[in-house]
N, C-alpha and C positions, 0 to 999 in steps of 0.2 A: 639585214639582208646580206647574204654572201654573194660576192661577185663571181662570175664564171671562173675568174682567176684563182678562187679559193680563199679569199680573205674578205673581211667586211670593212666598211668605212670606219667602224669603231676600232678595228685592228690597226688600220692606217693612222687614225688619229692618236691612238695610244703610242704607236711607234714614233710618230713625228713630234708629238707633244702639241699642246694647244697653240702655242705661239706660231710654230711653223704651219700647223694645220690651217689656222685662220689666215695666215699670210699668203697661202697658195692663191694664185690668181692675180695678186698685186703686180703691176708692171708687166703683165703678159699681153703681148700684141697678137700672137697666134700660136697654135699648137698643131704640129703634124704628128698624128698618132693618137693613141698608142697603138703599137703593133705588137703582137704577142707571139712568143714561141712557147716551148714546153715549160720553161721555168721563169721567164722574164717578160716584162712589158717595156717597150722602147718608145721614146718620144723625143721630138726635137721641139724646143720651145724658143720662140722669138720674143725677146723682151722689148718694151717700149723705148729703151735707150739704144736699140740696135744690136745688142749682144744676142748670140744664138747659143743655147745650151743643149747638150745631149744628155738625156737621162736614161737610166736603166733601173727598173724596179724589179728586184728578184723576189719571187713569190712561191717558191717551190712548196707544193702541198706538204703539210706537216712540218715545214721549217719556218723560221722567223722571217719577217719582212726585212729586206736589206736593200740598199740601193747605191747607185753611183750617179753623180752629176758633176759637171765641170765648173760649177759655181764655187766661189771662195768658201762658202759655208760647208759644202760637202767635201771639198778638198781638205778642209781642216778636220774632217771626221764627223760632221753632223749629218743627221737625216734631214735634209733641207726641204723647204716648202715646194720646190720644183718637183720632187718625187711624188708629192701628193697629187699633182696634176697629171702624172703619168698613168693614173688608174683608168680602167675601162669605163665606159658609160658615155651618154650623150654629152656634148660640150656644155650644155646648160647645167648639167649636174656637176661637172668639174669646176665651172665658174662659180656656181652657188656655194659649193663646198668651201671655196676660199674667200668669198665675199662676206662681209659683215651682215649684209642684208639677208643673205641666205642662211645665216647661222641657225636660227631656230627651226626653220623649215626642213633643212637637209642634214642636220647634225647626226640624226639617228639612223640615217639610211646607209 
């Protein structure tokens, strides 16, 4: 299923890698967003340790997925798990995408 943003969950999983894809949602207390403009999705993520992260998932149609996050993994050049959470969809889809329990049920969506 292709998101209105022009990419599929499979695209996001491929870009993030399995480890980051399945780690999405761990240690997350709240998500504000995502908010969308023509080329990007923006979200603010509050972690359970009190840190707040700002994410930008670039999704320009026809281009590759890229992103920015102010976590250590992203600052080191990785496509981090927090960028997986910045995708559109109901909160339960974002949580299930990252949780082990939702793995089989939502991996192909």
